[in-house]
Z-matrix of the N, CA and C atoms (Angstrom, degrees):
N
C 1 1.445
C 2 1.536 1 108.43
N 3 1.344 2 118.56 1 127.37
C 4 1.474 3 120.79 2 -179.02
C 5 1.524 4 111.16 3 -67.49
N 6 1.332 5 116.45 4 151.28
C 7 1.472 6 119.00 5 179.23
C 8 1.525 7 110.36 6 -68.06
N 9 1.301 8 115.30 7 151.99
C 10 1.461 9 120.22 8 176.49
C 11 1.517 10 108.80 9 -93.15
N 12 1.313 11 115.99 10 140.28
C 13 1.451 12 122.00 11 -179.49
C 14 1.517 13 109.41 12 -107.88
N 15 1.299 14 115.69 13 142.17
C 16 1.458 15 121.05 14 175.99
C 17 1.518 16 107.85 15 -78.17
N 18 1.314 17 116.86 16 110.20
C 19 1.461 18 120.99 17 -178.86
C 20 1.523 19 112.23 18 -102.82
N 21 1.331 20 117.68 19 7.04
C 22 1.460 21 120.90 20 175.50
C 23 1.525 22 108.13 21 -75.89
N 24 1.306 23 115.96 22 116.02
C 25 1.454 24 120.61 23 -178.10
C 26 1.515 25 107.46 24 -158.86
N 27 1.306 26 117.15 25 126.41
C 28 1.457 27 121.83 26 176.53
C 29 1.520 28 106.77 27 -98.70
N 30 1.348 29 118.69 28 102.49
C 31 1.461 30 120.51 29 -173.13
C 32 1.519 31 114.51 30 -69.05
N 33 1.336 32 118.28 31 -22.50
C 34 1.472 33 121.27 32 -179.00
C 35 1.531 34 110.08 33 45.28
N 36 1.319 35 116.31 34 55.59
C 37 1.463 36 123.20 35 -176.98
C 38 1.520 37 112.05 36 -45.73
N 39 1.336 38 115.28 37 132.35
C 40 1.453 39 121.79 38 175.12
C 41 1.511 40 115.43 39 75.62
N 42 1.320 41 117.80 40 4.94
C 43 1.471 42 121.76 41 -178.39
C 44 1.522 43 109.64 42 -111.30
N 45 1.311 44 116.59 43 134.57
C 46 1.457 45 121.40 44 177.46
C 47 1.529 46 108.44 45 -77.24
N 48 1.328 47 116.36 46 120.24
C 49 1.466 48 122.44 47 -175.29
C 50 1.527 49 108.71 48 -117.78
N 51 1.327 50 116.91 49 129.88
C 52 1.462 51 120.96 50 175.82
C 53 1.521 52 109.78 51 -70.25
N 54 1.328 53 116.07 52 127.09
C 55 1.456 54 122.22 53 174.83
C 56 1.525 55 108.69 54 -100.93
N 57 1.322 56 116.10 55 -37.36
C 58 1.462 57 123.99 56 175.05
C 59 1.533 58 106.19 57 -154.88
N 60 1.330 59 118.99 58 176.97
C 61 1.467 60 119.20 59 -177.65
C 62 1.530 61 114.78 60 -56.77
N 63 1.320 62 118.69 61 -29.95
C 64 1.465 63 120.45 62 -178.82
C 65 1.526 64 113.58 63 -115.22
N 66 1.310 65 118.20 64 7.30
C 67 1.462 66 121.57 65 -177.54
C 68 1.514 67 110.65 66 -130.35
N 69 1.349 68 114.97 67 126.87
C 70 1.459 69 121.15 68 177.35
C 71 1.517 70 108.91 69 -126.99
N 72 1.339 71 116.30 70 159.43
C 73 1.462 72 120.94 71 -176.12
C 74 1.529 73 110.02 72 -134.92
N 75 1.337 74 115.23 73 141.43
C 76 1.462 75 122.33 74 169.91
C 77 1.526 76 105.89 75 -125.56
N 78 1.326 77 116.79 76 130.60
C 79 1.458 78 120.69 77 179.31
C 80 1.527 79 109.05 78 -104.99
N 81 1.325 80 115.55 79 125.66
C 82 1.462 81 121.93 80 177.31
C 83 1.533 82 109.02 81 -73.92
N 84 1.300 83 116.99 82 144.89
C 85 1.463 84 121.28 83 179.19
C 86 1.533 85 109.20 84 -83.84
N 87 1.344 86 115.75 85 67.45
C 88 1.468 87 121.86 86 177.27
C 89 1.534 88 109.93 87 -134.27
N 90 1.340 89 116.42 88 58.05
C 91 1.460 90 119.12 89 -177.72
C 92 1.535 91 111.79 90 -62.66
N 93 1.317 92 114.85 91 144.08
C 94 1.467 93 121.26 92 175.60
C 95 1.526 94 107.94 93 -163.51
N 96 1.309 95 115.94 94 178.54
C 97 1.465 96 118.54 95 177.60
C 98 1.523 97 111.36 96 -68.49
N 99 1.336 98 117.01 97 -16.99
C 100 1.463 99 120.81 98 179.41
C 101 1.524 100 112.79 99 -94.61
N 102 1.334 101 117.58 100 -29.18
C 103 1.468 102 120.85 101 -174.95
C 104 1.523 103 113.38 102 -107.60
N 105 1.347 104 117.81 103 0.48
C 106 1.468 105 123.25 104 -177.12
C 107 1.525 106 107.69 105 61.65
N 108 1.319 107 119.96 106 -112.87
C 109 1.464 108 121.83 107 179.98
C 110 1.528 109 112.42 108 -84.67
N 111 1.319 110 117.73 109 -10.43
C 112 1.458 111 122.28 110 -179.16
C 113 1.521 112 110.25 111 148.38
N 114 1.323 113 115.81 112 165.83
C 115 1.461 114 120.80 113 179.58
C 116 1.517 115 110.29 114 -67.96
N 117 1.309 116 116.41 115 125.37
C 118 1.464 117 122.08 116 177.19
C 119 1.511 118 109.79 117 -88.38
N 120 1.315 119 116.68 118 115.63
C 121 1.454 120 122.44 119 176.35
C 122 1.517 121 107.60 120 -102.15
N 123 1.323 122 116.83 121 128.82
C 124 1.456 123 121.31 122 -176.85
C 125 1.522 124 110.32 123 -108.17
N 126 1.324 125 115.05 124 136.21
C 127 1.460 126 122.95 125 179.55
C 128 1.528 127 106.51 126 -114.36
N 129 1.323 128 116.59 127 117.69
C 130 1.462 129 121.89 128 -177.63
C 131 1.517 130 108.67 129 -103.00
N 132 1.327 131 116.01 130 124.59
C 133 1.455 132 122.01 131 177.63
C 134 1.514 133 113.14 132 92.82
N 135 1.339 134 114.24 133 -173.20
C 136 1.462 135 123.09 134 178.65
C 137 1.526 136 107.02 135 -137.06
N 138 1.319 137 117.69 136 148.99
C 139 1.470 138 120.09 137 -176.38
C 140 1.514 139 109.04 138 77.55
N 141 1.320 140 117.42 139 -111.44
C 142 1.467 141 120.94 140 171.67
C 143 1.519 142 106.83 141 -76.00
N 144 1.320 143 117.12 142 117.38
C 145 1.457 144 120.97 143 -172.91
C 146 1.518 145 111.49 144 -122.06
N 147 1.315 146 115.18 145 166.70
C 148 1.462 147 122.95 146 168.95
C 149 1.518 148 107.00 147 -110.89
N 150 1.331 149 116.73 148 138.21
C 151 1.463 150 121.65 149 179.19
C 152 1.524 151 107.85 150 -112.55
N 153 1.326 152 116.15 151 126.73
C 154 1.453 153 122.18 152 179.59
C 155 1.524 154 108.51 153 -107.43
N 156 1.317 155 116.56 154 123.98
C 157 1.456 156 125.01 155 -177.34
C 158 1.527 157 110.70 156 55.36
N 159 1.330 158 116.77 157 79.21
C 160 1.461 159 120.08 158 -177.14
C 161 1.519 160 113.83 159 -63.78
N 162 1.320 161 117.68 160 -11.64
C 163 1.453 162 120.25 161 176.35
C 164 1.509 163 113.52 162 84.98
N 165 1.339 164 116.60 163 -169.59
C 166 1.460 165 121.23 164 -175.80
C 167 1.522 166 112.10 165 -77.72
N 168 1.312 167 116.06 166 169.48
C 169 1.471 168 121.85 167 176.11
C 170 1.519 169 109.43 168 -81.38
N 171 1.293 170 114.54 169 62.21
C 172 1.464 171 121.88 170 178.34
C 173 1.527 172 107.09 171 -97.16
N 174 1.334 173 119.21 172 120.64
C 175 1.468 174 120.78 173 -174.84
C 176 1.532 175 113.76 174 -55.37
N 177 1.332 176 117.62 175 -40.12
C 178 1.473 177 119.97 176 179.66
C 179 1.527 178 111.08 177 -66.80
N 180 1.320 179 116.80 178 -38.44
C 181 1.465 180 120.46 179 -179.87
C 182 1.532 181 110.81 180 -68.75
N 183 1.330 182 116.22 181 -42.48
C 184 1.466 183 120.11 182 177.96
C 185 1.527 184 109.81 183 -61.55
N 186 1.319 185 117.50 184 -42.91
C 187 1.460 186 120.99 185 178.48
C 188 1.534 187 110.91 186 -62.83
N 189 1.324 188 117.33 187 -40.06
C 190 1.475 189 120.54 188 177.94
C 191 1.521 190 110.52 189 -63.09
N 192 1.328 191 117.40 190 -39.56
C 193 1.470 192 120.30 191 177.24
C 194 1.524 193 110.88 192 -65.29
N 195 1.325 194 117.28 193 -41.43
C 196 1.462 195 120.11 194 179.41
C 197 1.530 196 111.23 195 -66.78
N 198 1.317 197 117.45 196 -37.66
C 199 1.477 198 120.78 197 176.06
C 200 1.530 199 110.36 198 -63.41
N 201 1.313 200 116.42 199 -33.61
C 202 1.469 201 121.40 200 -177.97
C 203 1.521 202 111.78 201 -64.81
N 204 1.330 203 117.06 202 -24.42
C 205 1.473 204 120.81 203 179.15
C 206 1.510 205 111.64 204 -70.12
N 207 1.290 206 116.59 205 -26.70
C 208 1.466 207 121.52 206 -172.82
C 209 1.504 208 112.43 207 -78.30
């Protein structure tokens, strides 16, 4: 019997969500069989940050990332 996966996840598209004190996530609204609810972009740190997987060239997602800098 295959394992069951927890698929309960509120992506809060376009919103910066704290994952831990130094890690935040923004999910792009591009759900698919490959991205689940959307591409998860991770922002490490505050001020000068590192961005992991900036995601697609989606204007709303790019704007959400730029807002996150402020």
